[in-house]
PAFITOR-797362 format. One record per residue (C-alpha): residue in one letter; x, y, z. Coordinates in steps of 0.001 Angstrom, whole numbers. Example, Ala and Ser with C-alpha at 12.3 -4.5 7.8 and 13.67 -1.06 7.14 Angstrom:
// residues 2
<r code="A" px="12300" py="-4500" pz="7800"/>
<r code="S" px="13670" py="-1060" pz="7140"/>
***
This chain:
// residues 309
<r code="X" px="84353" py="152918" pz="43592"/>
<r code="X" px="86028" py="155541" pz="41443"/>
<r code="X" px="85559" py="159185" pz="42338"/>
<r code="X" px="83808" py="161886" pz="40339"/>
<r code="X" px="85493" py="163385" pz="37296"/>
<r code="X" px="87467" py="166454" pz="38327"/>
<r code="X" px="88456" py="169502" pz="36317"/>
<r code="X" px="92184" py="169493" pz="37000"/>
<r code="X" px="93756" py="172909" pz="37392"/>
<r code="X" px="97348" py="171666" pz="37341"/>
<r code="X" px="100035" py="171591" pz="34705"/>
<r code="X" px="101203" py="168301" pz="33239"/>
<r code="X" px="104645" py="168887" pz="31658"/>
<r code="X" px="103587" py="167691" pz="28232"/>
<r code="X" px="103229" py="169528" pz="24941"/>
<r code="X" px="102089" py="167401" pz="21986"/>
<r code="X" px="104629" py="167311" pz="19183"/>
<r code="X" px="103624" py="169221" pz="16065"/>
<r code="X" px="104594" py="168593" pz="12503"/>
<r code="X" px="104850" py="170918" pz="9540"/>
<r code="X" px="102461" py="170060" pz="6713"/>
<r code="X" px="102598" py="172682" pz="4006"/>
<r code="X" px="102067" py="176100" pz="5557"/>
<r code="X" px="100045" py="174863" pz="8527"/>
<r code="X" px="101056" py="173145" pz="11725"/>
<r code="X" px="99052" py="170161" pz="12813"/>
<r code="X" px="99386" py="168123" pz="15967"/>
<r code="X" px="100734" py="164596" pz="15680"/>
<r code="X" px="100233" py="163364" pz="19221"/>
<r code="X" px="97192" py="165386" pz="20315"/>
<r code="X" px="94487" py="163242" pz="18611"/>
<r code="X" px="95858" py="160156" pz="20361"/>
<r code="X" px="96151" py="162015" pz="23672"/>
<r code="X" px="92511" py="163092" pz="23461"/>
<r code="X" px="91082" py="159886" pz="21990"/>
<r code="X" px="88224" py="158245" pz="23884"/>
<r code="X" px="88172" py="155126" pz="21705"/>
<r code="X" px="88325" py="151763" pz="23447"/>
<r code="X" px="91755" py="150713" pz="22054"/>
<r code="X" px="93682" py="153682" pz="20586"/>
<r code="X" px="97376" py="153339" pz="19724"/>
<r code="X" px="100334" py="155585" pz="18931"/>
<r code="X" px="103280" py="154021" pz="17110"/>
<r code="X" px="106310" py="155121" pz="15161"/>
<r code="X" px="110061" py="155247" pz="14882"/>
<r code="X" px="112777" py="155692" pz="17450"/>
<r code="X" px="112630" py="158903" pz="19502"/>
<r code="X" px="109137" py="160087" pz="18535"/>
<r code="X" px="107924" py="160275" pz="22133"/>
<r code="X" px="105831" py="157115" pz="22304"/>
<r code="X" px="106484" py="156542" pz="25999"/>
<r code="X" px="106178" py="160260" pz="26752"/>
<r code="X" px="102732" py="160675" pz="25190"/>
<r code="X" px="101621" py="157387" pz="26754"/>
<r code="X" px="102647" py="158524" pz="30230"/>
<r code="X" px="100995" py="161917" pz="29708"/>
<r code="X" px="97702" py="160387" pz="28596"/>
<r code="X" px="97769" py="157975" pz="31523"/>
<r code="X" px="98554" py="160578" pz="34190"/>
<r code="X" px="95970" py="162992" pz="32803"/>
<r code="X" px="93295" py="160300" pz="33145"/>
<r code="X" px="94081" py="159290" pz="36738"/>
<r code="X" px="94345" py="162922" pz="37876"/>
<r code="X" px="90937" py="163776" pz="36476"/>
<r code="X" px="89199" py="160795" pz="38035"/>
<r code="X" px="90557" py="158789" pz="40976"/>
<r code="X" px="90595" py="155135" pz="39976"/>
<r code="X" px="92597" py="151945" pz="39877"/>
<r code="X" px="94867" py="152074" pz="36811"/>
<r code="X" px="97353" py="149724" pz="35172"/>
<r code="X" px="100579" py="149957" pz="33168"/>
<r code="X" px="101824" py="146859" pz="31324"/>
<r code="X" px="105295" py="146329" pz="29846"/>
<r code="X" px="107073" py="143218" pz="28578"/>
<r code="X" px="109636" py="142915" pz="31420"/>
<r code="X" px="110498" py="144147" pz="34931"/>
<r code="X" px="113618" py="145852" pz="33584"/>
<r code="X" px="111562" py="147991" pz="31210"/>
<r code="X" px="109229" py="148997" pz="34031"/>
<r code="X" px="112133" py="150184" pz="36172"/>
<r code="X" px="113950" py="151955" pz="33333"/>
<r code="X" px="110992" py="153420" pz="31424"/>
<r code="X" px="107550" py="153478" pz="33004"/>
<r code="X" px="108312" py="154639" pz="36517"/>
<r code="X" px="110622" py="157396" pz="35302"/>
<r code="X" px="108128" py="158570" pz="32673"/>
<r code="X" px="105262" py="158626" pz="35160"/>
<r code="X" px="107274" py="160501" pz="37777"/>
<r code="X" px="108166" py="163145" pz="35201"/>
<r code="X" px="104496" py="163649" pz="34349"/>
<r code="X" px="102946" py="163632" pz="37825"/>
<r code="X" px="102774" py="167273" pz="39016"/>
<r code="X" px="104390" py="167864" pz="42399"/>
<r code="X" px="101252" py="169466" pz="43810"/>
<r code="X" px="99299" py="166285" pz="43087"/>
<r code="X" px="101540" py="163955" pz="45050"/>
<r code="X" px="100715" py="162654" pz="48481"/>
<r code="X" px="103755" py="163540" pz="50625"/>
<r code="X" px="106368" py="160748" pz="50821"/>
<r code="X" px="104399" py="158533" pz="48481"/>
<r code="X" px="105687" py="159561" pz="45076"/>
<r code="X" px="107303" py="156665" pz="43270"/>
<r code="X" px="107446" py="152979" pz="44044"/>
<r code="X" px="106057" py="152071" pz="47449"/>
<r code="X" px="105845" py="148334" pz="46921"/>
<r code="X" px="107783" py="146158" pz="44510"/>
<r code="X" px="108164" py="142437" pz="43947"/>
<r code="X" px="108816" py="140554" pz="40727"/>
<r code="X" px="106180" py="141611" pz="38240"/>
<r code="X" px="104129" py="143399" pz="40909"/>
<r code="X" px="104810" py="147098" pz="41399"/>
<r code="X" px="102468" py="149633" pz="42948"/>
<r code="X" px="102535" py="153432" pz="42875"/>
<r code="X" px="100249" py="155718" pz="44885"/>
<r code="X" px="99462" py="159366" pz="44322"/>
<r code="X" px="96444" py="161597" pz="44651"/>
<r code="X" px="95210" py="165165" pz="44506"/>
<r code="X" px="95782" py="167348" pz="47526"/>
<r code="X" px="92483" py="168538" pz="48929"/>
<r code="X" px="90531" py="165523" pz="47719"/>
<r code="X" px="88566" py="163603" pz="50371"/>
<r code="X" px="90641" py="160995" pz="52147"/>
<r code="X" px="90504" py="157678" pz="50354"/>
<r code="X" px="89829" py="159142" pz="46905"/>
<r code="X" px="93248" py="158433" pz="45526"/>
<r code="X" px="94387" py="156922" pz="42284"/>
<r code="X" px="96365" py="153739" pz="42560"/>
<r code="X" px="98669" py="152741" pz="39720"/>
<r code="X" px="99596" py="149125" pz="39250"/>
<r code="X" px="102543" py="148136" pz="37060"/>
<r code="X" px="102609" py="144607" pz="35701"/>
<r code="X" px="104676" py="142685" pz="33191"/>
<r code="X" px="103717" py="140279" pz="30447"/>
<r code="X" px="105984" py="137789" pz="32205"/>
<r code="X" px="103231" py="137311" pz="34782"/>
<r code="X" px="99999" py="137874" pz="32841"/>
<r code="X" px="97717" py="136044" pz="35258"/>
<r code="X" px="98499" py="138672" pz="37920"/>
<r code="X" px="96727" py="141143" pz="35628"/>
<r code="X" px="93445" py="139219" pz="35587"/>
<r code="X" px="93041" py="139710" pz="39345"/>
<r code="X" px="92773" py="143486" pz="38968"/>
<r code="X" px="89742" py="145636" pz="38232"/>
<r code="X" px="90939" py="148889" pz="36699"/>
<r code="X" px="89542" py="151823" pz="34766"/>
<r code="X" px="92361" py="152500" pz="32334"/>
<r code="X" px="95358" py="150567" pz="30977"/>
<r code="X" px="98499" py="151723" pz="29189"/>
<r code="X" px="100442" py="149022" pz="27318"/>
<r code="X" px="103924" py="150235" pz="26347"/>
<r code="X" px="106228" py="148353" pz="23925"/>
<r code="X" px="103184" py="146410" pz="22778"/>
<r code="X" px="105110" py="144717" pz="19961"/>
<r code="X" px="106956" py="142651" pz="22605"/>
<r code="X" px="103825" py="141610" pz="24519"/>
<r code="X" px="102004" py="138407" pz="23600"/>
<r code="X" px="98422" py="138302" pz="22415"/>
<r code="X" px="97218" py="136270" pz="25414"/>
<r code="X" px="98187" py="139059" pz="27812"/>
<r code="X" px="96027" py="141511" pz="25864"/>
<r code="X" px="92995" py="139444" pz="24934"/>
<r code="X" px="92644" py="137214" pz="28009"/>
<r code="X" px="94058" py="139390" pz="30791"/>
<r code="X" px="94177" py="143129" pz="30062"/>
<r code="X" px="90798" py="143357" pz="28336"/>
<r code="X" px="89248" py="141404" pz="31203"/>
<r code="X" px="90847" py="143587" pz="33905"/>
<r code="X" px="89769" py="146905" pz="32350"/>
<r code="X" px="86178" py="146774" pz="33552"/>
<r code="X" px="85783" py="149077" pz="36587"/>
<r code="X" px="82289" py="150641" pz="36487"/>
<r code="X" px="82064" py="154397" pz="36030"/>
<r code="X" px="85560" py="154719" pz="34525"/>
<r code="X" px="86782" py="155291" pz="30944"/>
<r code="X" px="87456" py="151528" pz="30522"/>
<r code="X" px="90097" py="152337" pz="27936"/>
<r code="X" px="93164" py="150308" pz="26913"/>
<r code="X" px="95655" py="152386" pz="24934"/>
<r code="X" px="99006" py="151321" pz="23540"/>
<r code="X" px="102339" py="152681" pz="22348"/>
<r code="X" px="104713" py="150615" pz="20237"/>
<r code="X" px="107273" py="150231" pz="17495"/>
<r code="X" px="105780" py="148426" pz="14475"/>
<r code="X" px="106220" py="144638" pz="14507"/>
<r code="X" px="108623" py="143008" pz="12073"/>
<r code="X" px="106033" py="141571" pz="9712"/>
<r code="X" px="102352" py="141234" pz="8950"/>
<r code="X" px="101916" py="137915" pz="10756"/>
<r code="X" px="102232" py="139644" pz="14148"/>
<r code="X" px="99021" py="139940" pz="16158"/>
<r code="X" px="99557" py="143695" pz="16668"/>
<r code="X" px="99556" py="144210" pz="12893"/>
<r code="X" px="96288" py="142314" pz="12568"/>
<r code="X" px="94460" py="144438" pz="15155"/>
<r code="X" px="95927" py="147922" pz="14636"/>
<r code="X" px="97854" py="148173" pz="11365"/>
<r code="X" px="96098" py="145981" pz="8826"/>
<r code="X" px="94221" py="148394" pz="6502"/>
<r code="X" px="91517" py="145743" pz="6057"/>
<r code="X" px="90992" py="145167" pz="9789"/>
<r code="X" px="87414" py="145297" pz="11087"/>
<r code="X" px="86264" py="147710" pz="13790"/>
<r code="X" px="88760" py="150452" pz="12906"/>
<r code="X" px="86820" py="152905" pz="15027"/>
<r code="X" px="87642" py="150846" pz="18134"/>
<r code="X" px="91320" py="150449" pz="17163"/>
<r code="X" px="92379" py="153869" pz="15801"/>
<r code="X" px="96083" py="154614" pz="15289"/>
<r code="X" px="98381" py="157621" pz="14909"/>
<r code="X" px="101974" py="157422" pz="13769"/>
<r code="X" px="105137" py="159495" pz="13403"/>
<r code="X" px="108539" py="159068" pz="11744"/>
<r code="X" px="111777" py="159719" pz="13618"/>
<r code="X" px="112861" py="162602" pz="11378"/>
<r code="X" px="109603" py="164442" pz="12105"/>
<r code="X" px="110528" py="164991" pz="15754"/>
<r code="X" px="112059" py="168454" pz="15588"/>
<r code="X" px="113240" py="168157" pz="19204"/>
<r code="X" px="115857" py="165548" pz="18258"/>
<r code="X" px="119358" py="166591" pz="17274"/>
<r code="X" px="119441" py="166825" pz="13459"/>
<r code="X" px="122993" py="165476" pz="13208"/>
<r code="X" px="122122" py="162465" pz="15325"/>
<r code="X" px="118989" py="161737" pz="13303"/>
<r code="X" px="120936" py="162007" pz="10053"/>
<r code="X" px="123476" py="159535" pz="11416"/>
<r code="X" px="120716" py="157098" pz="12345"/>
<r code="X" px="119265" py="157239" pz="8843"/>
<r code="X" px="122663" py="156809" pz="7197"/>
<r code="X" px="123502" py="153812" pz="9388"/>
<r code="X" px="120185" py="152202" pz="8442"/>
<r code="X" px="120917" py="152203" pz="4695"/>
<r code="X" px="121523" py="148852" pz="3050"/>
<r code="X" px="125210" py="148845" pz="1962"/>
<r code="X" px="124398" py="146920" pz="-1228"/>
<r code="X" px="121348" py="148767" pz="-2524"/>
<r code="X" px="121713" py="152134" pz="-784"/>
<r code="X" px="118051" py="151937" pz="190"/>
<r code="X" px="116581" py="151936" pz="3669"/>
<r code="X" px="117008" py="148531" pz="5315"/>
<r code="X" px="114140" py="146563" pz="6806"/>
<r code="X" px="115211" py="147475" pz="10339"/>
<r code="X" px="115470" py="151143" pz="9345"/>
<r code="X" px="111976" py="151185" pz="7887"/>
<r code="X" px="110684" py="149713" pz="11121"/>
<r code="X" px="112735" py="151557" pz="13749"/>
<r code="X" px="112979" py="154966" pz="12052"/>
<r code="X" px="110133" py="155247" pz="9564"/>
<r code="X" px="107585" py="153388" pz="11681"/>
<r code="X" px="106701" py="150881" pz="8981"/>
<r code="X" px="106104" py="147142" pz="9003"/>
<r code="X" px="109099" py="145912" pz="7036"/>
<r code="X" px="108092" py="142360" pz="6170"/>
<r code="X" px="105036" py="140994" pz="4399"/>
<r code="X" px="103265" py="137781" pz="5276"/>
<r code="X" px="103570" py="136577" pz="1689"/>
<r code="X" px="107357" py="136400" pz="1836"/>
<r code="X" px="109010" py="132994" pz="1664"/>
<r code="X" px="110534" py="133545" pz="5112"/>
<r code="X" px="108220" py="135944" pz="6961"/>
<r code="X" px="109912" py="135517" pz="10363"/>
<r code="X" px="113355" py="137069" pz="10073"/>
<r code="X" px="114810" py="135376" pz="13146"/>
<r code="X" px="113698" py="131847" pz="12240"/>
<r code="X" px="115980" py="129141" pz="10815"/>
<r code="X" px="114420" py="127033" pz="8061"/>
<r code="X" px="115884" py="123547" pz="7625"/>
<r code="X" px="115013" py="120831" pz="5134"/>
<r code="X" px="116664" py="117646" pz="3823"/>
<r code="X" px="118363" py="117858" pz="424"/>
<r code="X" px="118478" py="114840" pz="-1949"/>
<r code="X" px="122150" py="113909" pz="-2444"/>
<r code="X" px="123225" py="111093" pz="-4797"/>
<r code="X" px="126736" py="110429" pz="-3452"/>
<r code="X" px="126845" py="107124" pz="-1505"/>
<r code="X" px="129265" py="108367" pz="1181"/>
<r code="X" px="126580" py="110635" pz="2605"/>
<r code="X" px="123728" py="109209" pz="4606"/>
<r code="X" px="121932" py="112538" pz="4727"/>
<r code="X" px="122495" py="116138" pz="3610"/>
<r code="X" px="120598" py="118984" pz="5271"/>
<r code="X" px="120464" py="122614" pz="4211"/>
<r code="X" px="119287" py="125600" pz="6214"/>
<r code="X" px="118812" py="129335" pz="5715"/>
<r code="X" px="119360" py="131770" pz="8566"/>
<r code="X" px="117487" py="134764" pz="7172"/>
<r code="X" px="119216" py="138009" pz="8193"/>
<r code="X" px="117444" py="141216" pz="9126"/>
<r code="X" px="118444" py="144675" pz="7988"/>
<r code="X" px="122199" py="144799" pz="7534"/>
<r code="X" px="122760" py="141339" pz="8962"/>
<r code="X" px="123847" py="138711" pz="6462"/>
<r code="X" px="121626" py="135882" pz="5296"/>
<r code="X" px="123501" py="132602" pz="5761"/>
<r code="X" px="123087" py="129335" pz="3871"/>
<r code="X" px="124255" py="126353" pz="5928"/>
<r code="X" px="124785" py="122820" pz="4567"/>
<r code="X" px="125611" py="119900" pz="6866"/>
<r code="X" px="126224" py="116329" pz="5705"/>
<r code="X" px="126073" py="113132" pz="7743"/>
<r code="X" px="128241" py="110256" pz="6511"/>
<r code="X" px="127457" py="106560" pz="6798"/>
<r code="X" px="129208" py="106411" pz="10195"/>
<r code="X" px="126925" py="109113" pz="11595"/>
<r code="X" px="129549" py="111850" pz="11637"/>
<r code="X" px="128459" py="115384" pz="10767"/>
<r code="X" px="130554" py="117290" pz="8221"/>
<r code="X" px="130055" py="120860" pz="6974"/>
<r code="X" px="131280" py="120915" pz="3336"/>
***
């Protein structure tokens, strides 16, 4: 059973980013950090501290109330390179059980981290589980009080709806699933439907906060300017689809476009009157951002040989 809620008198090395709006400063990350909604989310462009605020919110929760907790990422590599490092940076030294900070058990898709508050009764420790969307059924076996899903845009809907939501059910805990992500490529993505669609139902259960890359004053201005310049479309001079998504934190593609999935190849037969061709097929490889869109035509002659005119 989870322990009682504790007033934590320790310092988590996290200061919510602030943004200038007129003459007043208002917090960008703080409302998400403090949200008690069932499924809050923070999203935005590159370098806006999505993983940082996610780790801070997660660590704050498990320090205040000992419980089983879960972090979910798309792949093992992302867990090793992002989650563990972010959590270790946020966990105060005085709250770590000696010799148990970091990974104490690791197999493919199954990683476990232990830490607890010094002075708490023995056994009242938080246990953090790290799982990947590559092994979603391993999530269903858990019973946790809070879940952080990072890089949500690369996690499939089944992992969230059938596994994570089911696992986040421990009695007497916040029972909260919060997410951090870069916006998906287009409006057909399941993340758009639940968190970003302005017409979505139950907005109070799925609140969102967002931030653009240029609004993070802690980033080097020259570097940010270079990112924005590189993201301009060379033909129009306007921000490319990838730039709107990765820097401005916007969904770049609409579901009403002819080719809503940028990475998909669309192929269809083309009527061709010349008798030497048995079949002519045309395809469009729709480019994204600054990548070229390619039209491909392949003909098959009467002998079954493929020729690209």
